[in-house]
C-alpha positions in Angstrom: -0.3 0.0 0.1 1.3 3.3 0.8 4.6 3.8 2.6 1.8 5.1 5.7 0.4 1.8 5.6 3.7 -0.6 4.9 5.1 1.2 7.8 2.4 0.0 10.2 1.9 -3.9 8.4 6.2 -4.1 8.5 5.5 -3.3 12.3 2.9 -5.8 12.7 4.9 -8.6 11.3 8.9 -7.3 11.0 9.3 -6.6 7.5 6.0 -5.7 5.5 5.7 -8.8 4.8 1.9 -8.4 4.7 1.7 -7.4 1.1 3.9 -9.8 -0.6 1.9 -12.4 1.6 -1.0 -11.6 1.0 -2.7 -14.5 -1.2 -6.0 -13.7 -1.5 -6.1 -10.4 -3.2 -9.5 -10.5 -4.4 -12.4 -7.7 -3.1 -13.2 -9.9 -0.3 -9.7 -10.9 1.0 -8.6 -7.7 0.4 -11.4 -6.4 3.0 -10.4 -9.0 5.5 -7.0 -8.2 5.7 -8.0 -4.3 6.1 -10.5 -5.5 8.7 -8.2 -7.4 10.4 -5.9 -4.0 11.2 -8.3 -1.8 12.7 -10.2 -4.5 14.7 -6.3 -5.6 16.3 -5.8 -1.6 16.8 -3.0 -1.6 14.2 -5.2 1.0 12.5 -6.5 3.1 14.7 -10.2 5.5 14.2 -9.5 8.5 12.4 -6.6 7.3 10.4 -5.9 7.8 6.4 -5.3 5.3 4.7 -4.0 5.4 1.0 -6.3 5.8 -2.2 -7.5 3.1 -4.2 -5.4 3.6 -6.9 -2.4 3.5 -4.4 -3.2 -0.1 -2.6 -4.0 -1.2 -6.1 -0.5 -0.6 -7.5 0.9 -1.9 -4.3 -0.7 -5.1 -4.5 -0.9 -5.2 -8.7 -4.8 -5.6 -8.9 -6.8 -3.0 -10.1 -8.8 0.0 -8.5 -12.1 -1.9 -9.5 -10.8 -5.0 -6.9 -9.7 -2.5 -4.5 -12.8 0.0 -4.9 -15.2 -3.4 -3.5 -13.3 -4.0 -1.1 -13.1 -0.3 0.1 -16.7 -0.2 -0.6 -17.4 -3.5 1.9 -15.6 -2.1 4.5 -17.4 1.5 4.2 -20.9 -0.4 4.5 -19.4 -2.3 7.5 -19.1 1.1 9.5 -15.4 0.2 9.0 -14.1 3.0 7.2 -15.3 6.3 6.2 -15.1 8.3 3.1 -14.9 12.1 3.2 -14.6 13.1 -0.7 -11.1 15.1 -1.8 -9.7 15.2 1.8 -9.6 11.1 1.6 -11.0 7.6 3.4 -10.4 7.6 6.7 -11.1 3.8 9.5 -14.0 4.6 11.2 -15.1 5.4 14.3 -15.3 2.3 17.3 -19.4 1.2 17.2 -21.0 1.7 20.7 -24.3 0.7 20.5 -22.9 -2.4 22.0 -24.2 -4.9 18.8 -21.1 -3.7 16.7 -22.9 -2.4 14.0 -23.9 0.8 13.0 -27.8 2.0 13.5 -29.1 3.2 10.2 -31.4 6.4 10.2 -34.0 4.1 9.0 -33.9 2.2 12.1 -34.2 5.1 14.4 -37.3 6.6 12.1 -38.7 3.0 13.0 -37.1 1.7 16.2 -38.8 -1.9 17.1 -41.3 -1.3 19.9 -44.0 -3.6 21.6 -45.5 -0.3 22.4 -48.8 0.5 22.2 -49.9 3.7 20.3 -53.8 4.9 20.6 -52.8 6.5 17.6 -49.8 6.0 15.4 -48.8 8.8 12.7 -45.2 8.0 12.1 -45.3 5.5 9.6 -45.4 7.1 6.3 -47.9 4.3 4.5 -51.3 4.4 3.1 -54.3 3.7 4.1 -55.3 0.4 3.5 -58.9 0.6 3.6 -58.1 3.1 1.0 -56.3 0.8 -1.7 -57.9 -0.9 -4.3 -59.4 -4.7 -4.4 -56.5 -6.8 -4.5 -58.6 -10.0 -4.7 -60.4 -9.3 -7.8 -57.0 -8.6 -9.5 -55.7 -12.4 -8.8 -59.0 -13.7 -9.4 -58.5 -12.3 -13.0 -55.4 -13.9 -13.2 -56.7 -17.4 -13.9 -59.7 -16.2 -16.3 -56.6 -14.6 -18.7 -54.7 -17.6 -17.9 -52.2 -15.6 -17.1 -51.1 -18.5 -14.9 -48.4 -20.5 -17.3 -46.4 -17.0 -17.0 -45.2 -19.3 -13.5 -43.2 -21.5 -15.7 -41.2 -19.2 -17.7 -37.4 -18.2 -17.2 -36.7 -16.7 -20.7 -39.7 -14.7 -21.0 -39.4 -10.8 -20.9 -38.4 -9.5 -18.2 -41.0 -6.6 -18.4 -44.6 -7.4 -19.2 -44.7 -6.1 -22.7 -48.5 -4.9 -22.1 -47.4 -3.3 -18.8 -44.4 -1.1 -20.9 -46.8 -0.6 -23.3 -49.5 0.7 -20.5 -46.8 2.4 -18.2 -45.2 4.5 -21.7 -48.3 5.6 -22.5 -47.9 8.7 -19.6 -44.2 8.7 -18.9 -43.1 11.9 -18.1 -40.4 11.7 -21.3 -39.4 8.8 -24.0 -37.8 6.3 -22.0 -35.3 4.1 -24.3 -35.1 0.9 -21.5 -37.7 0.4 -18.9 -37.6 -2.2 -16.4 -39.6 -3.7 -13.2 -38.0 -3.5 -9.6 -39.2 -4.7 -6.7 -39.8 -1.2 -5.0 -38.9 2.5 -5.6 -36.2 1.8 -3.3 -34.6 -1.2 -4.6 -34.6 0.6 -7.7 -32.4 3.3 -5.9 -30.1 1.1 -4.6 -29.6 -0.9 -7.9 -28.7 2.6 -9.5 -26.4 3.6 -6.9 -24.4 0.4 -6.7 -24.2 0.7 -11.2 -23.2 3.8 -10.9 -21.7 5.4 -7.4 -18.3 5.1 -6.6 -16.4 5.2 -2.9 -16.4 8.7 -2.5 -18.5 10.2 -4.7 -20.5 12.9 -3.8 -24.3 12.5 -4.5 -26.9 15.7 -3.9 -29.8 14.9 -1.8 -32.9 17.2 -0.7 -32.6 17.9 2.8 -34.5 17.0 4.5 -34.3 14.0 2.8 -35.5 10.6 2.4 -33.6 8.3 5.7 -33.0 5.5 3.9 -30.9 7.3 0.7 -28.7 8.6 3.2 -28.1 5.4 4.8 -27.5 3.7 1.2 -25.1 6.4 0.6 -23.7 5.7 3.6 -23.2 1.6 2.4 -21.6 2.8 -0.6 -19.2 5.0 1.1 -20.2 8.0 -0.7 -21.3 11.4 0.5 -24.0 13.1 0.5 -24.0 16.7 -0.3 -27.5 18.6 1.1 -29.5 20.8 -1.1 -32.1 22.7 1.0 -35.6 23.2 -0.2 -38.5 25.4 -0.5 -42.0 25.5 -1.8 -40.8 25.0 -5.2 -38.7 22.1 -4.9 -34.6 22.2 -4.3 -32.9 25.4 -4.0 -31.3 26.2 -7.4 -27.8 28.4 -6.0 -27.4 25.0 -3.7 -27.2 22.6 -6.4 -25.4 25.0 -8.5 -22.5 24.6 -5.4 -23.4 21.0 -5.3 -22.3 20.2 -8.8 -19.2 22.9 -8.9 -18.3 23.3 -5.7 -18.5 19.4 -4.6 -18.5 17.7 -8.3 -22.0 16.1 -7.1 -21.7 12.7 -10.0 -25.5 11.8 -8.7 -28.6 14.0 -7.8 -31.2 12.0 -5.8 -34.6 13.8 -5.8 -38.2 13.1 -5.2 -40.2 15.5 -7.5 -43.7 15.5 -6.2 -44.8 14.9 -2.2 -41.2 15.1 -1.4 -41.0 12.8 2.1 -41.0 14.5 4.7 -42.0 17.9 3.3 -44.6 17.2 0.8 -43.0 19.4 -1.8 -43.3 19.2 -5.1 -41.6 21.0 -8.0 -43.2 23.8 -9.8 -42.5 24.2 -13.7 -40.4 27.4 -13.1 -38.1 26.0 -10.6 -37.7 22.4 -13.0 -36.0 24.8 -15.8 -33.9 25.9 -13.3 -32.5 22.8 -12.1 -32.6 21.6 -15.4 -30.4 24.9 -16.7 -28.3 24.2 -14.2 -27.5 20.1 -14.7 -27.6 20.5 -18.5 -23.8 20.9 -19.1 -22.8 18.6 -16.2 -22.7 14.7 -16.7 -24.6 14.8 -13.0 -26.8 11.2 -13.1 -30.3 12.3 -12.1 -32.6 10.0 -10.0 -36.2 10.5 -9.9 -38.4 8.6 -7.2 -41.8 9.7 -8.1 -43.0 7.5 -4.9 -46.3 8.6 -4.2 -47.6 8.1 -7.9 -51.3 7.8 -8.1 -51.8 9.6 -5.0 -50.0 13.1 -5.2 -52.0 15.6 -6.3 -49.9 17.8 -8.2 -48.7 17.4 -11.4 -45.7 15.2 -11.9 -42.5 17.2 -13.4 -39.9 15.2 -14.4 -36.2 16.6 -15.3 -36.2 13.8 -17.8 -38.3 16.0 -19.8 -35.4 18.3 -20.7 -32.4 16.0 -19.8 -33.6 12.9 -20.8 -30.2 11.1 -21.4 -29.2 11.3 -17.6 -32.2 11.3 -16.1 -33.9 7.6 -14.7 -37.5 8.0 -13.2 -38.2 5.7 -11.0 -42.5 5.1 -10.2 -43.9 3.4 -7.6 -47.0 1.8 -7.2 -47.2 0.4 -3.4 -48.7 4.0 -1.9 -51.4 3.9 -4.6 -52.1 0.1 -5.2 -50.4 -1.9 -2.6 -46.8 -2.0 -0.6 -46.8 -5.9 -0.7 -47.2 -5.8 -4.4 -43.3 -4.9 -5.0 -43.2 -3.4 -7.8 -41.9 -0.6 -9.4 -41.0 0.6 -13.2 -37.5 2.2 -13.7 -37.2 3.8 -17.3 -34.6 5.9 -18.8 -31.1 6.0 -21.1 -30.1 2.1 -21.7 -26.6 3.2 -20.9 -28.0 3.5 -17.2 -30.3 1.1 -17.0 -28.6 -1.7 -18.9 -25.8 -2.2 -16.1 -28.8 -2.6 -13.4 -30.3 -5.4 -15.4 -27.8 -7.3 -16.1 -26.4 -7.5 -12.4 -29.8 -8.5 -11.7 -29.8 -11.5 -13.7 -27.3 -13.1 -11.8 -29.5 -12.7 -9.2 -33.5 -12.2 -8.9 -33.3 -11.8 -12.6 -36.5 -9.9 -13.0 -39.6 -9.2 -10.8 -42.4 -11.9 -10.8 -44.5 -11.4 -14.2 -47.5 -12.6 -11.9 -46.8 -9.8 -9.8 -46.6 -7.7 -13.0 -50.1 -9.2 -14.6 -52.2 -8.4 -11.2 -50.8 -4.6 -11.0 -51.4 -4.4 -15.1 -55.1 -5.7 -14.2 -55.7 -3.1 -11.3 -54.4 -0.2 -13.9 -56.8 -1.4 -16.4 -60.2 -2.3 -14.1 -62.3 0.8 -13.5 -63.2 0.0 -9.9 -59.5 0.0 -8.9 -58.7 3.4 -10.7 -61.7 4.7 -9.1 -59.9 3.6 -5.5 -56.8 5.1 -6.3 -59.0 8.5 -7.8 -61.1 8.6 -3.9 -57.9 7.4 -2.1 -56.0 10.7 -3.8 -59.0 13.1 -3.1 -59.2 11.5 0.7 -55.7 12.1 1.6 -55.6 15.6 0.4 -59.0 16.2 2.3 -57.2 14.6 5.4 -54.2 17.0 4.9 -56.2 20.2 4.5 -58.6 19.5 7.4 -55.5 18.9 10.2 -54.0 22.2 9.0 -56.6 23.9 9.0 -57.0 22.6 12.5 -53.6 23.4 13.9 -54.0 27.0 11.6 -57.4 27.8 14.0 -54.3 26.7 17.1 -52.1 29.4 16.2 -49.7 26.6 14.4 -48.7 27.2 11.0 -47.8 24.2 8.2 -46.7 24.3 4.9 -49.5 22.8 2.7 -47.7 19.4 1.1 -48.9 17.1 -1.3 -49.0 12.8 -0.2 -49.5 12.0 3.1 -47.2 13.9 5.1 -47.1 17.1 7.0 -43.9 18.6 8.1 -44.9 20.0 11.3 -42.5 22.6 12.8 -41.7 22.3 17.0 -39.0 23.9 19.4 -37.7 20.9 20.5 -37.9 17.5 18.9 -37.2 15.6 21.7 -39.4 17.3 24.0 -42.7 17.1 21.1 -42.0 13.1 21.0 -42.0 12.9 24.8 -45.0 14.9 25.0 -46.9 13.4 22.0 -46.2 9.7 23.1 -47.8 10.5 26.7 -51.1 11.2 25.0 -50.6 8.2 22.8 -50.0 9.8 19.6 -46.6 8.4 17.5 -45.3 10.4 15.2 -41.8 10.4 13.1 -38.8 12.2 14.6 -36.9 14.6 12.3 -34.0 14.7 13.0 -33.1 11.0 10.6 -34.5 13.2 7.7 -31.6 15.5 7.9 -28.5 14.9 6.0 -26.3 17.0 8.7 -26.0 15.9 12.5 -28.2 18.5 13.9 -30.9 20.5 12.0 -30.7 24.4 12.2 -34.5 23.7 13.2 -36.8 20.5 14.7 -39.5 19.2 13.3 -41.9 16.4 13.5 -43.3 14.1 10.2 -46.6 13.8 10.4 -48.5 10.6 8.4 -52.1 11.8 7.8 -52.9 8.4 6.8 -54.2 7.2 9.4 -56.1 10.4 10.8 -59.8 9.8 11.8 -62.2 12.3 11.5 -63.1 11.6 15.1 -59.9 12.3 16.3 -59.0 15.5 14.3 -59.7 17.8 16.9 -58.0 15.7 19.9 -54.9 15.3 17.9 -54.6 19.0 17.1 -54.7 19.7 20.7 -51.7 17.5 21.6 -50.0 18.4 18.3 -49.9 22.4 19.4 -49.2 21.3 23.2 -46.4 19.2 21.3 -45.0 22.1 18.7 -44.6 24.1 22.0 -43.2 21.5 24.7 -40.0 22.5 26.0 -36.8 20.6 26.5 -35.2 19.6 30.6 -32.0 20.6 29.0 -30.0 23.3 26.9 -29.5 22.6 23.4 -26.4 24.5 21.6 -27.1 24.9 18.1 -24.8 25.4 14.8 -24.7 28.8 13.4 
């Protein structure tokens, strides 16, 4: 490796023979060797590691081999990439389990506690989903059961592809059906983002995106938002100063804020990205139940945009279905890698979705759900406004509730039997400039509206029992 690591290894075995004697120079072998040095204390937390190219040159392997090892170490929390500053040995685990606790786990910790009302989940109301039974019965009627024996058919049902293309926001050269929007984002990042890459993300951001980037050893660059979407000057800085190789955004009903891109903001963002090589990943996670019109950067930058449409909130999470569409050179690596594993998403499930997309009753159910979520959100915002609490209007099933102190607000609500999602895991930085809770309105019952509004109002003003110093 470098002289620095060579000296460490020399002190371990007397002559630096560790490199020469390393028989397994696969990614797994390299990762295991470095992990042993970290666990033994030879490499201490905060130590700067050599570059991927330095290690590859010393071990006489390709940079791609070392990069895979570094990514595995980053996923385990053993090393941390800090962009141009370099890659460092991570801090020792402090949770007693030896594994890092991800943001998504912090957002939804396992708990046996029973709450009267759970506003934390970010999931749709099961009562507002289309009838899955009707679609299942439709399968055998159409003779689709023969798909169960087909290993070599099309990965995407041609009929579903035609249905999806009819209202896709831009001309997609390639379509792929994947196991939900998060699976699609995961596979795209794995195919196109490397250790140490800077990736622009919305701030606040959907926590699993930050967990995925941490696992890849990529560096999230926060881009703040207003009521129209990403702030152009902040995106410009993420690209020009930080060299963002990718951008992840939710173009409407953003989770947690509910913000949707406006037409004017879309044009501004497209102009900033036009002359860059930045990969754009759009997660339309609330397709079907979002009231705002879809505005996609792919309509202006189709060669660099992969748009993902999820059917989890509109048609059922257990379908595990999302469609990704975009250029072949961006999606083909995902499709080819997947063929070495799952291969394809069940065409039986694709047929179920296709049936619901064509069924007038299912179409009406989704339309009704969209209007009902809008109504519940509006009613709660109005009830809070009557109590002096202003909440920005958002789309979808979530509201971003400003509070004086996150922990105090959570405790106040818990005492009233209400569970909410803490805002901290959504913040890209360690400490957000202001505190919020995410409130999901899908679980809201009209009979609880006044009581919930009163308790939420009290929570917004709940004071902490300690003094917290915020960063400037």
